[in-house]
C-alpha angles and dihedrals in degrees: 000000000000119000125191110209112193116200087019095150092061129093101274098025094054091050089053090050095048092048093047093052092043089061095246093138112067114237095023100082091117098039116131118219132207115193118203113190134158091206096226117173092294097042110091129181087207088070088069097041093106090062100027092112096050109118089214092065125085120181121205122188108217151104128268087221091064103099094185093053091048091049089059098037108042100057112096095032120115097198138025120203109189115208094145109122147119102248115171111106095203091055091049091055092053094043122007099175097085091048093054092046098049101031099041109022092034092053091048093051091047091049090050092049090049091050094048093045097049096243109181101218135012118198116195115201109213140160143250087238091082088075094060118219129330125200097201139000124019137284121253120202089260093067117115117253110252105166118183105191131056088246095055093040090056091049090049089052090054092049091052091050088053090053091048093051091052096046097039103036104018094241112163098244123167123184127206124195116195136191123236111314128214132176144106121320092031112148108253097243093078117089102255099047091035091057094041095049092045091053093047086058094043095248127136123259120239113234118193120232115315093340093236097118109122127220134177112232127219127180112236091238092056089048094052092046087054091052089052092050089053090050093049101035109013128108127245114261095016131125121220125198114213110196131173096217094226114110118193134168114230086250090058093045091050092048092053092050092047090049091052088058095041087242129145133224090270085081091066120094114193111220131188112280121263114260111262092004110185111233102212141004125192131163132208102219097182094117095058092041087058090061095047112277127127127160112251106186117094106224097230091048091046092049092050089050091051092050090051090048094054091045091051098041104049088135087067101048105030093071088053098057093088090059095061117110 
């Protein structure tokens, strides 16, 4: 099997590639992988360094919006897994154009190339943010899409294009929507690595608003295993929520990270709230559990592992600090 992984040098995509080539997913020990990545500020060749010498891996520098490149590259692949996206909400608020271009137009061009090339299955990696905000309970996959940021609106647009390509052209498209990810190799603009790297350097952590916004947390390995379950066992045209099952307010998350460093609340700097900040996300993951996926990583163990990783891999993240918004 040949799999094209777009955005495969980013945080989640590179974890998927490393796991795939390490033989973590049964039945894919001989799978060949092509990574297509534009290497924007968050794409990093160092994320693929552990597998760079694997003869089954081919890296292509390029843009998912480049229809000519896709026309040459996509044929011969059995599967496309699309991680390529602009993902940071704050950046989308200050400049939405790149998000619409990559997340919407890039997905459409990739879908078209997959259709024209006879790709067997297309997996679109999306986000719980497309649902908007929920006061109580949890979203099922049948909920309407009510995105509130330019980032989530662009991802919702991509999801709808995926639905259209399945319904109109019969392309086998499967969409996954995950909760907040954390893990090693995450670019240090996101909350967990931002707080961890700040505290390593003795700097305060910025907490938005009153800190009571609630998120559901998912270790990147559990997320990638879920994507693979959808590829192996999912149904064409379906959407699958992948939640971590651990809900924390930003206050609770901050407290746990501070405690891990033996730091007090004096290391917290309250900052003005993000515009349009969603109050709470929560996913009903019953559909993906029904086909065999459950998260394995205990959150406290996973957080401790991540903190150790950033302490031990300062050579990876320190060169990236100048790229943060």
